[in-house]
Short mmCIF file of the C-alpha atoms (twelve columns), coordinates in Angstrom:
data_MODEL
# 
_entry.id   MODEL 
# 
loop_
_atom_site.group_PDB 
_atom_site.id 
_atom_site.type_symbol 
_atom_site.label_atom_id 
_atom_site.label_alt_id 
_atom_site.label_comp_id 
_atom_site.label_asym_id 
_atom_site.label_seq_id 
_atom_site.Cartn_x 
_atom_site.Cartn_y 
_atom_site.Cartn_z 
_atom_site.pdbx_PDB_model_num 
ATOM 1   C CA . UNK A 1   23.754 -70.844  -23.167 1 
ATOM 2   C CA . UNK A 2   25.063 -71.527  -26.652 1 
ATOM 3   C CA . UNK A 3   23.395 -74.608  -28.036 1 
ATOM 4   C CA . UNK A 4   25.270 -77.534  -29.491 1 
ATOM 5   C CA . UNK A 5   25.070 -77.814  -33.259 1 
ATOM 6   C CA . UNK A 6   22.226 -80.111  -34.215 1 
ATOM 7   C CA . UNK A 7   22.861 -82.579  -36.995 1 
ATOM 8   C CA . UNK A 8   19.625 -84.028  -38.313 1 
ATOM 9   C CA . UNK A 9   21.100 -86.904  -40.223 1 
ATOM 10  C CA . UNK A 10  21.283 -90.591  -39.429 1 
ATOM 11  C CA . UNK A 11  24.386 -92.732  -39.617 1 
ATOM 12  C CA . UNK A 12  24.809 -95.191  -42.496 1 
ATOM 13  C CA . UNK A 13  21.103 -95.628  -43.073 1 
ATOM 14  C CA . UNK A 14  19.922 -96.437  -39.574 1 
ATOM 15  C CA . UNK A 15  16.530 -97.596  -40.796 1 
ATOM 16  C CA . UNK A 16  18.107 -100.473 -42.686 1 
ATOM 17  C CA . UNK A 17  20.887 -101.200 -40.214 1 
ATOM 18  C CA . UNK A 18  18.802 -101.368 -37.038 1 
ATOM 19  C CA . UNK A 19  15.088 -101.494 -37.775 1 
ATOM 20  C CA . UNK A 20  13.939 -105.077 -37.431 1 
ATOM 21  C CA . UNK A 21  17.479 -106.235 -36.705 1 
ATOM 22  C CA . UNK A 22  17.763 -109.972 -36.283 1 
ATOM 23  C CA . UNK A 23  19.867 -109.278 -33.206 1 
ATOM 24  C CA . UNK A 24  17.072 -107.497 -31.362 1 
ATOM 25  C CA . UNK A 25  15.732 -110.795 -30.056 1 
ATOM 26  C CA . UNK A 26  14.825 -109.363 -26.671 1 
ATOM 27  C CA . UNK A 27  12.709 -106.363 -25.754 1 
ATOM 28  C CA . UNK A 28  15.399 -105.175 -23.349 1 
ATOM 29  C CA . UNK A 29  17.004 -101.749 -23.513 1 
ATOM 30  C CA . UNK A 30  20.157 -101.695 -21.392 1 
ATOM 31  C CA . UNK A 31  20.786 -98.374  -19.620 1 
ATOM 32  C CA . UNK A 32  24.395 -98.452  -18.444 1 
ATOM 33  C CA . UNK A 33  25.698 -95.477  -16.462 1 
ATOM 34  C CA . UNK A 34  28.975 -94.542  -14.788 1 
ATOM 35  C CA . UNK A 35  27.888 -95.491  -11.277 1 
ATOM 36  C CA . UNK A 36  24.683 -96.896  -9.815  1 
ATOM 37  C CA . UNK A 37  25.295 -95.187  -6.473  1 
ATOM 38  C CA . UNK A 38  24.987 -91.478  -7.300  1 
ATOM 39  C CA . UNK A 39  21.617 -89.730  -7.116  1 
ATOM 40  C CA . UNK A 40  22.480 -88.084  -10.439 1 
ATOM 41  C CA . UNK A 41  22.511 -91.471  -12.150 1 
ATOM 42  C CA . UNK A 42  19.475 -92.611  -10.200 1 
ATOM 43  C CA . UNK A 43  17.661 -89.642  -11.733 1 
ATOM 44  C CA . UNK A 44  18.719 -90.927  -15.156 1 
ATOM 45  C CA . UNK A 45  17.097 -94.212  -14.138 1 
ATOM 46  C CA . UNK A 46  13.866 -92.416  -13.239 1 
ATOM 47  C CA . UNK A 47  13.762 -90.808  -16.669 1 
ATOM 48  C CA . UNK A 48  14.376 -94.152  -18.377 1 
ATOM 49  C CA . UNK A 49  11.609 -95.801  -16.357 1 
ATOM 50  C CA . UNK A 50  9.106  -93.074  -17.250 1 
ATOM 51  C CA . UNK A 51  10.036 -93.555  -20.914 1 
ATOM 52  C CA . UNK A 52  9.493  -97.305  -20.489 1 
ATOM 53  C CA . UNK A 53  5.993  -96.624  -19.158 1 
ATOM 54  C CA . UNK A 54  5.211  -94.088  -21.886 1 
ATOM 55  C CA . UNK A 55  6.197  -96.639  -24.542 1 
ATOM 56  C CA . UNK A 56  3.460  -98.908  -23.228 1 
ATOM 57  C CA . UNK A 57  5.661  -101.791 -22.223 1 
ATOM 58  C CA . UNK A 58  7.183  -102.234 -25.680 1 
ATOM 59  C CA . UNK A 59  10.587 -102.456 -24.007 1 
ATOM 60  C CA . UNK A 60  11.896 -103.442 -20.599 1 
ATOM 61  C CA . UNK A 61  14.597 -101.223 -19.061 1 
ATOM 62  C CA . UNK A 62  17.604 -102.888 -17.436 1 
ATOM 63  C CA . UNK A 63  19.498 -100.238 -15.454 1 
ATOM 64  C CA . UNK A 64  23.117 -100.954 -14.496 1 
ATOM 65  C CA . UNK A 65  26.243 -99.186  -13.333 1 
ATOM 66  C CA . UNK A 66  29.432 -100.099 -11.481 1 
ATOM 67  C CA . UNK A 67  30.005 -99.174  -7.843  1 
ATOM 68  C CA . UNK A 68  32.373 -96.345  -8.799  1 
ATOM 69  C CA . UNK A 69  32.936 -94.173  -11.863 1 
ATOM 70  C CA . UNK A 70  36.559 -95.328  -11.924 1 
ATOM 71  C CA . UNK A 71  35.519 -98.992  -12.400 1 
ATOM 72  C CA . UNK A 72  35.926 -98.746  -16.160 1 
ATOM 73  C CA . UNK A 73  36.578 -102.439 -16.774 1 
ATOM 74  C CA . UNK A 74  33.340 -103.306 -14.971 1 
ATOM 75  C CA . UNK A 75  31.417 -100.940 -17.225 1 
ATOM 76  C CA . UNK A 76  33.016 -102.433 -20.338 1 
ATOM 77  C CA . UNK A 77  31.904 -105.882 -19.147 1 
ATOM 78  C CA . UNK A 78  28.346 -104.616 -18.681 1 
ATOM 79  C CA . UNK A 79  28.224 -103.396 -22.277 1 
ATOM 80  C CA . UNK A 80  29.676 -106.646 -23.604 1 
ATOM 81  C CA . UNK A 81  27.214 -108.686 -21.548 1 
ATOM 82  C CA . UNK A 82  24.344 -106.618 -22.950 1 
ATOM 83  C CA . UNK A 83  25.569 -107.377 -26.479 1 
ATOM 84  C CA . UNK A 84  25.759 -111.079 -25.627 1 
ATOM 85  C CA . UNK A 85  22.161 -110.908 -24.359 1 
ATOM 86  C CA . UNK A 86  21.206 -109.511 -27.779 1 
ATOM 87  C CA . UNK A 87  19.463 -106.480 -26.301 1 
ATOM 88  C CA . UNK A 88  17.335 -104.234 -28.484 1 
ATOM 89  C CA . UNK A 89  19.511 -101.199 -27.748 1 
ATOM 90  C CA . UNK A 90  21.945 -99.614  -25.299 1 
ATOM 91  C CA . UNK A 91  21.844 -96.224  -23.586 1 
ATOM 92  C CA . UNK A 92  25.392 -95.621  -22.325 1 
ATOM 93  C CA . UNK A 93  27.171 -92.999  -20.209 1 
ATOM 94  C CA . UNK A 94  30.793 -93.971  -20.924 1 
ATOM 95  C CA . UNK A 95  33.209 -93.572  -18.020 1 
ATOM 96  C CA . UNK A 96  36.202 -93.338  -20.330 1 
ATOM 97  C CA . UNK A 97  36.309 -91.797  -23.834 1 
ATOM 98  C CA . UNK A 98  38.640 -94.482  -25.201 1 
ATOM 99  C CA . UNK A 99  38.161 -97.690  -23.196 1 
ATOM 100 C CA . UNK A 100 34.476 -98.032  -24.149 1 
ATOM 101 C CA . UNK A 101 35.057 -97.613  -27.905 1 
ATOM 102 C CA . UNK A 102 35.719 -101.317 -28.716 1 
ATOM 103 C CA . UNK A 103 32.552 -102.412 -26.901 1 
ATOM 104 C CA . UNK A 104 30.442 -99.776  -28.673 1 
ATOM 105 C CA . UNK A 105 31.992 -100.837 -31.988 1 
ATOM 106 C CA . UNK A 106 31.036 -104.429 -31.208 1 
ATOM 107 C CA . UNK A 107 27.440 -103.352 -30.562 1 
ATOM 108 C CA . UNK A 108 27.372 -101.559 -33.916 1 
ATOM 109 C CA . UNK A 109 28.759 -104.592 -35.724 1 
ATOM 110 C CA . UNK A 110 25.995 -106.708 -34.201 1 
ATOM 111 C CA . UNK A 111 23.224 -104.339 -35.237 1 
ATOM 112 C CA . UNK A 112 22.546 -102.977 -31.724 1 
ATOM 113 C CA . UNK A 113 21.995 -99.201  -31.651 1 
ATOM 114 C CA . UNK A 114 23.814 -97.208  -28.988 1 
ATOM 115 C CA . UNK A 115 22.785 -93.794  -27.668 1 
ATOM 116 C CA . UNK A 116 25.383 -92.014  -25.551 1 
ATOM 117 C CA . UNK A 117 24.430 -89.771  -22.646 1 
ATOM 118 C CA . UNK A 118 26.475 -87.330  -20.542 1 
ATOM 119 C CA . UNK A 119 29.941 -88.144  -21.959 1 
ATOM 120 C CA . UNK A 120 31.273 -88.775  -25.441 1 
ATOM 121 C CA . UNK A 121 33.727 -91.157  -27.077 1 
ATOM 122 C CA . UNK A 122 36.802 -90.342  -29.138 1 
ATOM 123 C CA . UNK A 123 36.833 -91.294  -32.804 1 
ATOM 124 C CA . UNK A 124 33.680 -93.396  -32.545 1 
ATOM 125 C CA . UNK A 125 31.049 -91.295  -34.345 1 
ATOM 126 C CA . UNK A 126 30.328 -94.158  -36.723 1 
ATOM 127 C CA . UNK A 127 29.442 -96.573  -33.921 1 
ATOM 128 C CA . UNK A 128 26.870 -94.631  -31.888 1 
ATOM 129 C CA . UNK A 129 23.686 -93.146  -33.252 1 
ATOM 130 C CA . UNK A 130 22.991 -90.164  -31.007 1 
ATOM 131 C CA . UNK A 131 24.634 -88.250  -28.156 1 
ATOM 132 C CA . UNK A 132 22.478 -86.600  -25.482 1 
ATOM 133 C CA . UNK A 133 24.322 -84.404  -23.041 1 
ATOM 134 C CA . UNK A 134 24.936 -81.046  -21.530 1 
ATOM 135 C CA . UNK A 135 27.217 -78.824  -23.580 1 
ATOM 136 C CA . UNK A 136 29.788 -79.255  -20.827 1 
ATOM 137 C CA . UNK A 137 32.234 -76.628  -22.075 1 
ATOM 138 C CA . UNK A 138 29.480 -74.022  -22.210 1 
ATOM 139 C CA . UNK A 139 28.164 -75.175  -18.811 1 
ATOM 140 C CA . UNK A 140 31.620 -74.818  -17.266 1 
ATOM 141 C CA . UNK A 141 31.933 -71.352  -18.768 1 
ATOM 142 C CA . UNK A 142 28.505 -70.457  -17.349 1 
ATOM 143 C CA . UNK A 143 29.630 -71.548  -13.876 1 
ATOM 144 C CA . UNK A 144 32.698 -69.325  -14.238 1 
ATOM 145 C CA . UNK A 145 30.585 -66.393  -15.440 1 
ATOM 146 C CA . UNK A 146 28.275 -66.614  -12.434 1 
ATOM 147 C CA . UNK A 147 31.175 -67.054  -10.008 1 
ATOM 148 C CA . UNK A 148 33.313 -64.243  -11.427 1 
ATOM 149 C CA . UNK A 149 30.375 -61.838  -11.274 1 
ATOM 150 C CA . UNK A 150 30.644 -62.049  -7.471  1 
ATOM 151 C CA . UNK A 151 34.454 -61.901  -7.171  1 
ATOM 152 C CA . UNK A 152 36.845 -59.036  -7.874  1 
ATOM 153 C CA . UNK A 153 40.076 -60.890  -8.590  1 
ATOM 154 C CA . UNK A 154 42.056 -63.428  -6.572  1 
ATOM 155 C CA . UNK A 155 42.537 -67.179  -6.377  1 
ATOM 156 C CA . UNK A 156 39.879 -69.488  -7.833  1 
ATOM 157 C CA . UNK A 157 40.168 -73.181  -6.901  1 
ATOM 158 C CA . UNK A 158 38.855 -75.870  -9.239  1 
ATOM 159 C CA . UNK A 159 37.685 -79.182  -7.779  1 
ATOM 160 C CA . UNK A 160 37.105 -81.583  -10.668 1 
ATOM 161 C CA . UNK A 161 36.134 -85.259  -10.751 1 
ATOM 162 C CA . UNK A 162 37.403 -88.048  -13.054 1 
ATOM 163 C CA . UNK A 163 40.579 -87.210  -14.925 1 
ATOM 164 C CA . UNK A 164 40.262 -88.264  -18.574 1 
ATOM 165 C CA . UNK A 165 36.448 -88.437  -18.622 1 
ATOM 166 C CA . UNK A 166 35.169 -86.364  -21.536 1 
ATOM 167 C CA . UNK A 167 32.605 -84.519  -19.390 1 
ATOM 168 C CA . UNK A 168 35.311 -83.579  -16.883 1 
ATOM 169 C CA . UNK A 169 37.672 -82.423  -19.633 1 
ATOM 170 C CA . UNK A 170 35.039 -80.211  -21.250 1 
ATOM 171 C CA . UNK A 171 33.379 -78.900  -18.095 1 
ATOM 172 C CA . UNK A 172 36.597 -78.129  -16.251 1 
ATOM 173 C CA . UNK A 173 38.174 -76.791  -19.429 1 
ATOM 174 C CA . UNK A 174 35.285 -74.424  -20.066 1 
ATOM 175 C CA . UNK A 175 35.498 -73.133  -16.510 1 
ATOM 176 C CA . UNK A 176 39.286 -72.729  -16.435 1 
ATOM 177 C CA . UNK A 177 39.430 -71.033  -19.848 1 
ATOM 178 C CA . UNK A 178 36.814 -68.493  -18.751 1 
ATOM 179 C CA . UNK A 179 38.704 -67.706  -15.547 1 
ATOM 180 C CA . UNK A 180 42.100 -67.490  -17.233 1 
ATOM 181 C CA . UNK A 181 40.686 -65.061  -19.776 1 
ATOM 182 C CA . UNK A 182 40.476 -62.550  -16.919 1 
ATOM 183 C CA . UNK A 183 43.801 -61.005  -15.906 1 
ATOM 184 C CA . UNK A 184 42.947 -60.531  -12.227 1 
ATOM 185 C CA . UNK A 185 42.369 -64.197  -11.377 1 
ATOM 186 C CA . UNK A 186 44.677 -67.128  -10.618 1 
ATOM 187 C CA . UNK A 187 43.495 -70.724  -11.040 1 
ATOM 188 C CA . UNK A 188 44.372 -73.149  -8.226  1 
ATOM 189 C CA . UNK A 189 44.135 -76.769  -9.400  1 
ATOM 190 C CA . UNK A 190 42.278 -78.537  -10.864 1 
ATOM 191 C CA . UNK A 191 42.113 -81.353  -8.324  1 
ATOM 192 C CA . UNK A 192 40.449 -84.673  -9.136  1 
ATOM 193 C CA . UNK A 193 38.233 -86.442  -6.608  1 
ATOM 194 C CA . UNK A 194 37.474 -89.543  -8.744  1 
ATOM 195 C CA . UNK A 195 33.840 -88.606  -8.045  1 
ATOM 196 C CA . UNK A 196 34.254 -89.551  -4.375  1 
ATOM 197 C CA . UNK A 197 32.699 -87.166  -1.863  1 
ATOM 198 C CA . UNK A 198 35.163 -87.919  0.949   1 
ATOM 199 C CA . UNK A 199 38.124 -87.387  -1.370  1 
ATOM 200 C CA . UNK A 200 36.677 -84.055  -2.497  1 
ATOM 201 C CA . UNK A 201 36.075 -83.007  1.114   1 
ATOM 202 C CA . UNK A 202 39.665 -83.781  2.126   1 
ATOM 203 C CA . UNK A 203 41.102 -82.164  -1.008  1 
ATOM 204 C CA . UNK A 204 39.077 -79.017  -0.375  1 
ATOM 205 C CA . UNK A 205 40.171 -78.856  3.262   1 
ATOM 206 C CA . UNK A 206 43.793 -79.014  2.047   1 
ATOM 207 C CA . UNK A 207 43.173 -76.303  -0.555  1 
ATOM 208 C CA . UNK A 208 41.506 -73.985  1.951   1 
ATOM 209 C CA . UNK A 209 44.243 -74.571  4.527   1 
ATOM 210 C CA . UNK A 210 46.975 -73.882  1.965   1 
ATOM 211 C CA . UNK A 211 45.189 -70.848  0.493   1 
ATOM 212 C CA . UNK A 212 43.515 -68.899  3.311   1 
ATOM 213 C CA . UNK A 213 43.250 -65.929  0.920   1 
ATOM 214 C CA . UNK A 214 41.212 -67.887  -1.631  1 
ATOM 215 C CA . UNK A 215 38.404 -65.893  -3.258  1 
ATOM 216 C CA . UNK A 216 36.260 -68.558  -4.901  1 
ATOM 217 C CA . UNK A 217 35.891 -72.283  -5.545  1 
ATOM 218 C CA . UNK A 218 34.082 -74.516  -8.044  1 
ATOM 219 C CA . UNK A 219 32.947 -78.146  -7.573  1 
ATOM 220 C CA . UNK A 220 32.445 -79.755  -10.982 1 
ATOM 221 C CA . UNK A 221 30.051 -82.663  -10.310 1 
ATOM 222 C CA . UNK A 222 27.650 -83.934  -7.655  1 
ATOM 223 C CA . UNK A 223 29.907 -85.863  -5.214  1 
ATOM 224 C CA . UNK A 224 32.740 -83.368  -5.708  1 
ATOM 225 C CA . UNK A 225 30.496 -80.367  -5.087  1 
ATOM 226 C CA . UNK A 226 28.958 -81.969  -1.981  1 
ATOM 227 C CA . UNK A 227 32.386 -82.722  -0.508  1 
ATOM 228 C CA . UNK A 228 33.614 -79.253  -1.445  1 
ATOM 229 C CA . UNK A 229 30.615 -77.519  0.157   1 
ATOM 230 C CA . UNK A 230 30.930 -79.558  3.343   1 
ATOM 231 C CA . UNK A 231 34.579 -78.531  3.627   1 
ATOM 232 C CA . UNK A 232 33.769 -74.869  2.939   1 
ATOM 233 C CA . UNK A 233 31.181 -74.903  5.714   1 
ATOM 234 C CA . UNK A 234 33.307 -76.975  8.112   1 
ATOM 235 C CA . UNK A 235 36.339 -74.686  7.765   1 
ATOM 236 C CA . UNK A 236 34.299 -71.505  8.275   1 
ATOM 237 C CA . UNK A 237 34.561 -70.188  4.711   1 
ATOM 238 C CA . UNK A 238 30.796 -70.210  4.035   1 
ATOM 239 C CA . UNK A 239 29.678 -66.719  3.047   1 
ATOM 240 C CA . UNK A 240 33.291 -65.527  2.975   1 
ATOM 241 C CA . UNK A 241 34.178 -66.982  -0.422  1 
ATOM 242 C CA . UNK A 242 32.062 -67.529  -3.518  1 
ATOM 243 C CA . UNK A 243 31.391 -71.239  -4.050  1 
ATOM 244 C CA . UNK A 244 29.586 -72.692  -7.070  1 
ATOM 245 C CA . UNK A 245 28.646 -76.347  -7.522  1 
ATOM 246 C CA . UNK A 246 27.442 -78.568  -10.327 1 
ATOM 247 C CA . UNK A 247 24.392 -80.891  -10.293 1 
ATOM 248 C CA . UNK A 248 21.358 -80.678  -8.067  1 
ATOM 249 C CA . UNK A 249 20.737 -83.314  -5.381  1 
ATOM 250 C CA . UNK A 250 19.115 -82.502  -2.025  1 
ATOM 251 C CA . UNK A 251 22.462 -81.869  -0.275  1 
ATOM 252 C CA . UNK A 252 23.470 -79.279  -2.854  1 
ATOM 253 C CA . UNK A 253 20.034 -77.663  -2.705  1 
ATOM 254 C CA . UNK A 254 20.419 -77.295  1.072   1 
ATOM 255 C CA . UNK A 255 23.838 -75.701  0.610   1 
ATOM 256 C CA . UNK A 256 22.274 -73.174  -1.771  1 
ATOM 257 C CA . UNK A 257 19.481 -72.433  0.697   1 
ATOM 258 C CA . UNK A 258 21.874 -71.853  3.617   1 
ATOM 259 C CA . UNK A 259 24.259 -69.713  1.563   1 
ATOM 260 C CA . UNK A 260 27.247 -72.074  1.526   1 
ATOM 261 C CA . UNK A 261 26.911 -72.226  -2.252  1 
ATOM 262 C CA . UNK A 262 26.153 -69.146  -4.312  1 
ATOM 263 C CA . UNK A 263 24.506 -71.412  -6.879  1 
ATOM 264 C CA . UNK A 264 24.559 -74.718  -8.735  1 
ATOM 265 C CA . UNK A 265 24.634 -75.468  -12.436 1 
ATOM 266 C CA . UNK A 266 22.104 -78.276  -12.872 1 
ATOM 267 C CA . UNK A 267 21.821 -80.659  -15.801 1 
ATOM 268 C CA . UNK A 268 18.635 -82.450  -16.727 1 
ATOM 269 C CA . UNK A 269 19.736 -85.984  -15.883 1 
ATOM 270 C CA . UNK A 270 16.090 -87.110  -15.988 1 
ATOM 271 C CA . UNK A 271 15.882 -86.004  -19.624 1 
ATOM 272 C CA . UNK A 272 19.066 -87.918  -20.452 1 
ATOM 273 C CA . UNK A 273 17.369 -91.134  -19.322 1 
ATOM 274 C CA . UNK A 274 13.989 -90.319  -20.831 1 
ATOM 275 C CA . UNK A 275 15.235 -89.077  -24.206 1 
ATOM 276 C CA . UNK A 276 17.920 -91.776  -24.349 1 
ATOM 277 C CA . UNK A 277 15.347 -94.568  -24.226 1 
ATOM 278 C CA . UNK A 278 13.029 -92.735  -26.612 1 
ATOM 279 C CA . UNK A 279 15.876 -92.258  -29.067 1 
ATOM 280 C CA . UNK A 280 16.545 -96.016  -29.074 1 
ATOM 281 C CA . UNK A 281 12.855 -96.588  -29.776 1 
ATOM 282 C CA . UNK A 282 12.896 -94.106  -32.671 1 
ATOM 283 C CA . UNK A 283 16.006 -95.708  -34.171 1 
ATOM 284 C CA . UNK A 284 14.470 -99.184  -34.011 1 
ATOM 285 C CA . UNK A 285 11.380 -97.826  -35.746 1 
ATOM 286 C CA . UNK A 286 13.559 -96.540  -38.564 1 
ATOM 287 C CA . UNK A 287 13.087 -92.855  -37.728 1 
ATOM 288 C CA . UNK A 288 15.765 -90.218  -38.132 1 
ATOM 289 C CA . UNK A 289 17.482 -89.096  -34.955 1 
ATOM 290 C CA . UNK A 290 19.575 -86.018  -34.271 1 
ATOM 291 C CA . UNK A 291 23.233 -86.909  -33.915 1 
ATOM 292 C CA . UNK A 292 23.791 -84.477  -31.028 1 
ATOM 293 C CA . UNK A 293 21.134 -83.233  -28.597 1 
ATOM 294 C CA . UNK A 294 21.878 -80.611  -25.924 1 
ATOM 295 C CA . UNK A 295 19.807 -81.373  -22.813 1 
ATOM 296 C CA . UNK A 296 20.613 -77.968  -21.292 1 
ATOM 297 C CA . UNK A 297 21.346 -76.579  -17.813 1 
ATOM 298 C CA . UNK A 298 19.748 -74.222  -15.291 1 
ATOM 299 C CA . UNK A 299 21.684 -72.018  -12.873 1 
ATOM 300 C CA . UNK A 300 19.905 -72.423  -9.533  1 
ATOM 301 C CA . UNK A 301 20.291 -69.876  -6.729  1 
ATOM 302 C CA . UNK A 302 18.478 -69.091  -3.490  1 
ATOM 303 C CA . UNK A 303 16.313 -66.668  -5.469  1 
ATOM 304 C CA . UNK A 304 14.999 -69.156  -8.065  1 
ATOM 305 C CA . UNK A 305 15.330 -72.535  -6.335  1 
ATOM 306 C CA . UNK A 306 11.565 -72.828  -5.845  1 
ATOM 307 C CA . UNK A 307 10.717 -71.825  -9.430  1 
ATOM 308 C CA . UNK A 308 9.142  -74.266  -11.851 1 
ATOM 309 C CA . UNK A 309 12.253 -74.127  -14.032 1 
ATOM 310 C CA . UNK A 310 14.461 -75.222  -11.131 1 
ATOM 311 C CA . UNK A 311 12.038 -77.890  -9.958  1 
ATOM 312 C CA . UNK A 312 12.186 -79.390  -13.434 1 
ATOM 313 C CA . UNK A 313 15.888 -80.272  -13.059 1 
ATOM 314 C CA . UNK A 314 16.489 -80.692  -9.318  1 
ATOM 315 C CA . UNK A 315 16.337 -84.162  -7.813  1 
# 
């Protein structure tokens, strides 16, 4: 997979802006994700907690997330409350590329470093210090490559998640562009589940009912892929169409093992949490941090699901 460009420069002299900041009155690092309910984000929490332990108790992790990825206002409030608590730093997975910008700007103005994970922000490069994520466009293209290798033309349905979220834009865009580059395929969708499994299940049932000749289908994040796979199995399409998911919880692993899914593209959510906290620590120590860090993906199939590489990203 093509790696993101790595920029080994700090922003506006981070060592002077953040190291020893008068605002870092607490030893708290706030880890604020899109939703506290998903196992993907819980795996981010695990990574952050291991980093906390490895740092010898220098910082205390406070993990938070709204009930749903669409609760953008709630996430904004969490960031603002962290600023008001004068935390040492913030690790943030922004649910919206625009709505979170003012809060991140406020953190910057108050000398609180912010490290983004999973999704980016628009026009806010000055206000965050590092961005750790999957190269979502490349990951979406990889999913398409693996799917198209098993399909000789036909309809390809795209089940996406949160419309407007940067990760959804890039991931779905990378997938759709790769499919549309092939003359023998027609894209159906994308459909947006708002990262709700039941919504994805019902949407997929509708798609399969309306397109009985469908050749393949892609579920672009954990709850969407789980709902999609359940619908594929429930409607009797398992093994008859090529289905590829994204992320790697136990449900998706079981769907790979039983053949409902041809494979899953799995991010290292653990590394997002672990490296996010460590990056905050490095910034506060005055060290240089890379502006963009690609945390990578693994394509997991029935053949490699028990490999060490797969075990390192599955959760």
